C-alpha positions in Angstrom: 18.3 -15.5 30.4 18.9 -18.4 28.1 16.0 -20.7 27.7 15.9 -23.5 30.2 14.0 -26.7 29.3 13.8 -30.1 31.4 14.8 -33.1 29.0 12.7 -35.8 31.0 10.4 -36.4 33.9 11.4 -39.2 36.2 8.4 -39.6 38.6 4.5 -39.7 38.1 3.0 -38.7 41.8 -0.5 -40.0 41.9 -3.0 -39.4 45.1 -5.5 -42.1 45.9 -8.1 -42.2 48.7 -7.6 -46.0 49.1 -4.3 -47.4 48.4 -5.1 -50.8 48.6 -7.7 -50.6 45.9 -5.3 -48.6 44.0 -2.5 -51.0 44.5 -5.0 -54.1 43.1 -6.1 -52.0 40.2 -2.6 -50.9 39.0 -1.3 -54.4 39.5 -3.8 -55.8 37.3 -3.4 -52.8 34.8 0.5 -52.5 34.5 3.0 -55.3 34.2 5.2 -54.2 37.3 8.5 -56.0 37.6 8.3 -56.8 41.2 5.7 -56.9 44.1 4.0 -54.0 44.9 4.8 -52.7 48.7 2.9 -50.5 50.6 4.6 -48.6 53.3 3.9 -46.0 56.0 6.1 -42.8 55.8 5.9 -39.5 57.8 7.2 -36.5 56.2 8.1 -32.9 57.3 7.6 -30.1 54.8 7.6 -26.5 54.6 4.3 -25.6 52.7 4.0 -21.6 52.0 6.3 -20.8 55.0 4.9 -23.0 57.5 6.3 -26.4 59.1 3.6 -29.2 58.7 4.1 -33.0 59.3 2.0 -35.4 57.9 1.6 -39.4 57.5 0.8 -41.4 54.2 0.6 -44.8 52.8 3.1 -44.8 49.9 4.1 -46.9 47.0 7.2 -46.4 45.2 7.1 -48.8 42.0 9.1 -48.5 38.7 7.3 -48.9 35.5 8.7 -48.6 32.0 11.7 -46.4 33.1 9.3 -44.3 35.3 8.7 -44.2 39.4 5.1 -44.4 40.2 4.6 -42.6 43.4 1.2 -43.7 44.8 0.1 -41.8 47.9 -2.8 -42.1 50.5 -2.8 -39.2 53.2 -3.7 -40.6 56.7 -3.1 -37.7 59.0 -1.9 -34.2 59.1 -0.9 -31.3 61.6 -1.8 -28.6 59.1 -2.0 -27.8 55.4 0.2 -28.9 52.5 -0.3 -29.6 48.8 -1.6 -33.4 49.3 -4.3 -32.1 51.7 -5.3 -29.1 49.7 -5.5 -31.1 46.5 -7.8 -33.7 48.5 -9.9 -30.7 49.8 -10.4 -29.6 46.3 -12.0 -32.7 45.9 -9.1 -34.1 43.5 -7.5 -37.8 43.2 -5.3 -38.7 40.5 -2.4 -37.1 38.7 -0.7 -34.8 41.4 2.7 -34.1 40.2 5.7 -34.9 37.7 8.8 -35.3 39.3 12.1 -34.5 37.8 15.4 -35.6 39.1 18.2 -32.7 38.8 21.4 -31.7 40.1 20.8 -27.9 39.5 17.3 -27.5 41.3 18.1 -23.7 41.9 18.8 -23.1 38.5 15.1 -24.0 37.6 13.5 -22.4 40.6 15.2 -19.2 39.9 14.2 -19.5 36.1 10.7 -20.5 36.9 10.5 -17.3 39.0 12.1 -15.1 36.7 10.2 -16.3 33.5 6.8 -17.2 34.8 6.5 -15.8 38.5 6.1 -19.3 39.7 7.4 -19.8 43.3 8.2 -23.0 45.2 4.9 -23.8 47.4 6.5 -26.8 49.3 9.8 -28.2 50.0 11.4 -30.8 52.2 13.8 -33.4 52.6 14.1 -37.2 52.7 17.7 -38.1 53.8 20.1 -36.3 51.6 17.4 -35.7 48.8 15.8 -32.4 48.8 12.5 -31.9 46.9 10.6 -28.6 45.9 7.2 -28.4 44.5 6.6 -25.5 41.9 3.3 -23.9 42.2 2.1 -24.9 38.3 -1.2 -26.3 39.1 -3.0 -23.3 37.6 -0.9 -23.5 34.5 -0.7 -27.3 34.1 -3.3 -29.0 36.1 -0.7 -30.6 38.4 2.6 -29.8 40.5 6.1 -29.9 39.0 8.4 -31.2 41.6 12.4 -30.7 41.5 14.1 -33.7 43.1 17.8 -32.5 44.0 20.1 -35.1 44.1 
C-alpha cells in the first residue's frame, strides 16, 4: 500500500471539568474573533460496538484557522471516549480532528499498517465522525470527520 499522510488537522478537542471556567480562561488567553457560546448537545455514538447516549456542554470556536472544541461531560447512559478519559483522571487535549472526504481510506490504512481500529463513531446531521484508537501511541485520539 502507498504511504498515506494527513496534510493538516482542523480541530483541537479539549475535555474540561468546568466549561464556564475554561471559557473564561480561554477568552482571556486567546484572541477569539467572536463571542464564545456554550451550548448543550446530546450525542449518540457507537463505542466499542455498543450504542451510548451522552449529554455535554460544548464550545465550538475558531482560532487561527483551527476549530477549538471544548467539552464538559454532563451525563451518560454508558461508557464512551470522553467518560473513559475522565475516569483515567485526564483533562485537556483529547483529540485532533481532521476533515476528510476519504475517511474509509484512512481507516483501512491505519488498520492495515498500524493495527489501529475505530473505537468510537457517530453522526451529527450529514457529518460522520470516527475516532481512531491512537491514545496509547500518540497520547490523544485522532478523529476523522467525514464530509
